[in-house]
DRENVO-26406 format. One record per residue (C-alpha): z, x, y; residue in three letters. Coordinates in steps of 0.5 Angstrom, whole numbers, padded with zeros to 4 digits, always signed. Example, Ala and Ser with C-alpha at 12.3 -4.5 7.8 and 13.67 -1.06 7.14 Angstrom:
<atoms>
+0016+0025-0009ALA;+0014+0027-0002SER;
</atoms>
This chain:
<atoms>
+0031+0238-0018MET;+0030+0230-0020VAL;+0023+0229-0018PRO;+0023+0224-0012ALA;+0020+0217-0015GLY;+0021+0211-0012LYS;+0026+0210-0007GLU;+0032+0206-0009THR;+0038+0203-0005SER;+0043+0204-0011GLN;+0049+0207-0010VAL;+0052+0213-0014ILE;+0059+0215-0013LEU;+0060+0222-0016VAL;+0067+0224-0018MET;+0069+0232-0017GLY;+0062+0233-0013ALA;+0065+0239-0010GLU;+0065+0243-0017GLY;+0060+0247-0021MET;+0056+0242-0024LEU;+0056+0237-0018GLY;+0054+0242-0013ARG;+0047+0241-0016SER;+0048+0234-0019LEU;+0049+0231-0012CYS;+0043+0234-0008PRO;+0038+0232-0014GLY;+0040+0225-0015LEU;+0039+0225-0007ALA;+0032+0227-0007ALA;+0031+0221-0012ALA;+0033+0217-0007GLY;+0040+0215-0009TYR;+0045+0214-0004ARG;+0050+0219-0007VAL;+0058+0218-0005ILE;+0062+0224-0006ARG;+0069+0225-0008GLN;+0073+0231-0008SER;+0080+0233-0007ARG;+0077+0237-0002ARG;+0076+0237+0006VAL;+0068+0236+0007GLY;+0067+0231+0001ALA;+0065+0224+0003ASP;+0071+0221+0001ILE;+0077+0225-0001CYS;+0083+0223-0005PHE;+0087+0225-0012ASP;+0083+0221-0017PRO;+0090+0220-0020LEU;+0092+0216-0015ASP;+0090+0208-0018GLU;+0091+0205-0010VAL;+0086+0211-0007ALA;+0081+0210-0013VAL;+0081+0203-0014ARG;+0080+0203-0006SER;+0074+0207-0006ALA;+0071+0203-0012ILE;+0072+0197-0008ALA;+0069+0199-0001ASP;+0063+0203-0004HIS;+0061+0198-0010ARG;+0057+0203-0013PRO;+0052+0202-0018ASP;+0054+0207-0022ALA;+0060+0212-0022VAL;+0059+0219-0025ILE;+0066+0222-0028ASN;+0065+0231-0027LEU;+0073+0231-0026ILE;+0075+0235-0032ALA;+0080+0241-0034GLU;+0075+0245-0037SER;+0079+0252-0038SER;+0080+0252-0045VAL;+0086+0257-0045ASP;+0089+0253-0039ILE;+0088+0247-0043CYS;+0091+0250-0050GLN;+0098+0253-0046THR;+0099+0247-0041ASP;+0098+0240-0045MET;+0100+0236-0039ARG;+0095+0239-0035GLN;+0090+0238-0040ALA;+0092+0231-0041TYR;+0092+0229-0033ARG;+0085+0232-0032ALA;+0081+0229-0039ASN;+0085+0223-0040VAL;+0089+0220-0035ARG;+0084+0221-0030VAL;+0079+0217-0034VAL;+0084+0212-0035GLU;+0085+0211-0028THR;+0078+0210-0026LEU;+0076+0205-0032VAL;+0081+0201-0029SER;+0079+0201-0022ALA;+0071+0200-0024ILE;+0073+0194-0029ALA;+0077+0191-0023PHE;+0073+0192-0017SER;+0066+0194-0019ALA;+0065+0191-0027PRO;+0058+0192-0026SER;+0058+0199-0025ALA;+0056+0204-0030HIS;+0060+0209-0032LEU;+0057+0216-0034VAL;+0062+0220-0037HIS;+0061+0228-0038ILE;+0064+0231-0044SER;+0063+0237-0048THR;+0060+0241-0054ASP;+0067+0244-0056HIS;+0068+0238-0060LEU;+0064+0241-0065TYR;+0065+0246-0070ASP;+0062+0249-0077GLY;+0054+0249-0078GLN;+0050+0246-0073GLY;+0046+0242-0071PRO;+0052+0237-0070HIS;+0050+0230-0070VAL;+0055+0226-0065GLU;+0059+0223-0071SER;+0061+0230-0073ALA;+0067+0232-0069THR;+0072+0237-0071LEU;+0076+0239-0065PRO;+0080+0245-0066ILE;+0084+0246-0059ASN;+0087+0242-0054ALA;+0081+0242-0049TYR;+0077+0239-0054ALA;+0082+0234-0057LEU;+0084+0231-0049THR;+0075+0231-0048LYS;+0075+0227-0054HIS;+0081+0222-0052ALA;+0077+0222-0045GLY;+0071+0219-0048GLU;+0075+0214-0052LEU;+0077+0211-0045VAL;+0070+0211-0042ALA;+0067+0207-0048MET;+0072+0201-0046ARG;+0067+0199-0041ILE;+0061+0201-0045GLY;+0059+0208-0041GLY;+0055+0214-0043THR;+0058+0220-0045ILE;+0054+0226-0045MET;+0056+0232-0049ARG;+0054+0238-0047THR;+0054+0245-0044ASN;+0050+0247-0038PHE;+0049+0254-0034PHE;+0045+0256-0028GLY;+0046+0259-0021ARG;+0052+0256-0019SER;+0052+0253-0012ARG;+0060+0252-0011SER;+0064+0258-0008GLU;+0070+0258-0013LYS;+0066+0256-0019ARG;+0061+0261-0023HIS;+0057+0259-0029SER;+0056+0263-0036PHE;+0049+0266-0033SER;+0052+0268-0026ASP;+0057+0272-0030TRP;+0052+0275-0034ILE;+0047+0277-0028VAL;+0053+0279-0023SER;+0056+0283-0028THR;+0049+0287-0030LEU;+0047+0288-0023LYS;+0054+0291-0021ARG;+0052+0296-0027GLY;+0058+0294-0031GLU;+0058+0293-0039THR;+0059+0286-0041LEU;+0061+0284-0049THR;+0057+0278-0051ALA;+0059+0274-0058PHE;+0054+0274-0063LYS;+0058+0269-0067ASP;+0058+0264-0062VAL;+0052+0259-0062ARG;+0051+0253-0057PHE;+0045+0249-0054SER;+0046+0249-0047ALA;+0041+0247-0041MET;+0040+0249-0034HIS;+0044+0244-0029MET;+0037+0242-0026ASP;+0035+0239-0033THR;+0042+0236-0034LEU;+0041+0233-0027THR;+0035+0230-0030ARG;+0038+0227-0036CYS;+0044+0224-0032VAL;+0039+0220-0028ALA;+0035+0217-0034GLN;+0042+0215-0036ALA;+0044+0211-0029ILE;+0037+0208-0030ARG;+0037+0206-0037GLN;+0045+0205-0038ARG;+0045+0205-0045HIS;+0052+0205-0048ALA;+0055+0210-0053GLY;+0056+0218-0054VAL;+0050+0222-0054PHE;+0049+0230-0055ASN;+0045+0232-0048VAL;+0042+0240-0049GLY;+0036+0244-0051SER;+0033+0242-0057LYS;+0035+0249-0061ASN;+0041+0253-0061GLY;+0042+0261-0059ILE;+0048+0266-0060SER;+0051+0267-0053LYS;+0049+0275-0054SER;+0042+0273-0055ASP;+0042+0268-0049PHE;+0045+0274-0045ALA;+0040+0279-0047ILE;+0034+0274-0046GLN;+0036+0272-0039LEU;+0037+0280-0038ALA;+0030+0281-0040GLN;+0027+0277-0035GLY;+0031+0279-0031LEU;+0029+0287-0032ASP;+0036+0288-0032LEU;+0040+0294-0037ASP;+0040+0291-0044LEU;+0044+0298-0045GLN;+0050+0294-0041LEU;+0051+0289-0046ILE;+0055+0290-0052ARG;+0055+0285-0058ILE;+0062+0283-0060GLY;+0065+0278-0064SER;+0070+0272-0062VAL;+0075+0274-0067ARG;+0076+0281-0064ASP;+0078+0277-0057VAL;+0085+0275-0056GLU;+0085+0268-0054LEU;+0090+0263-0052ALA;+0086+0257-0056ALA;+0081+0258-0062PRO;+0074+0257-0060ARG;+0068+0254-0065PRO;+0063+0258-0067SER;+0057+0253-0067ASP;+0056+0248-0062MET;+0049+0247-0063THR;+0047+0240-0062LEU;+0042+0235-0065ASP;+0039+0232-0059VAL;+0035+0226-0062SER;+0039+0221-0061ALA;+0039+0221-0054PHE;+0032+0223-0054GLU;+0030+0217-0057SER;+0035+0212-0054ARG;+0033+0214-0047PHE;+0025+0216-0049ASP;+0026+0223-0046ILE;+0024+0230-0049ALA;+0029+0236-0048LEU;+0027+0243-0048PRO;+0027+0249-0052SER;+0033+0254-0050ILE;+0028+0259-0049GLU;+0025+0254-0043ASN;+0031+0253-0040GLU;+0033+0261-0040ILE;+0026+0261-0036SER;+0028+0256-0031LEU;+0035+0260-0030ALA;+0031+0267-0029VAL;+0026+0264-0024LYS;+0032+0261-0020GLU;+0035+0268-0020TYR;+0030+0272-0018GLN;+0028+0267-0012GLU;+0035+0267-0010ARG;+0035+0275-0011LYS;+0042+0275-0013ILE;+0045+0281-0013GLY;+0052+0284-0014THR;+0056+0277-0011THR;+0054+0270-0013ILE;
</atoms>
């Protein structure tokens, strides 16, 4: 969680608050003293509306006059994006266009924090922000959404995250590993896909820093170093005393997928560290956070 500091009266509108990241982010920001307004299509959020409804979005921005808007809405299924470009465009580009227009019209002083993806990179990393190489529809539409967010000086955060999901409908990569192994089932983890993911609680702290400092631009936000997905699975399993024999080491090239996958999404995070005056952790530190979290929650056969 974000450690509570000075109380603030700032209002933060979180778009897509009922998703996996939103379920961790919103309590963290509230603990830091922000007044969080949660948006979702689902009943139970503070405000419920379709984010493609221009009138509803503009009304919400005008009514709440947020100091910052955090956009978590995305179609994050890489294969769905590849097979349904209309859905990919609507969720990853059109939603951002609608939101940017509403902010510019109703609350031009609000700062936009837009969550993007490490899928924009391929080839040997770690990658700096200028080295984009989208190889699938998901990455292309997320990149287009970034360009829209930049129109109003937003902070765009390219990231990948894990940890225990608080969402009933969305499970994280680490959730999948833990629940599969606890059921005594085998899983295949890729040795040739690398990333620099971070724990959702750490990402929440980074978002809070972006809200406070309001620096415009595109930034890599992740662990300082990278790891293969197979080594990630092994280290997480070791920390939880799970059966390593159930982990099969495989290659992404051996799996038939609708969309091509990047092989190396590792991030050079030095620009974010320098601009926001923050030291980002190692992937080993982030795995340790997840181990502690799963131990405390006693995650079993269901998540």
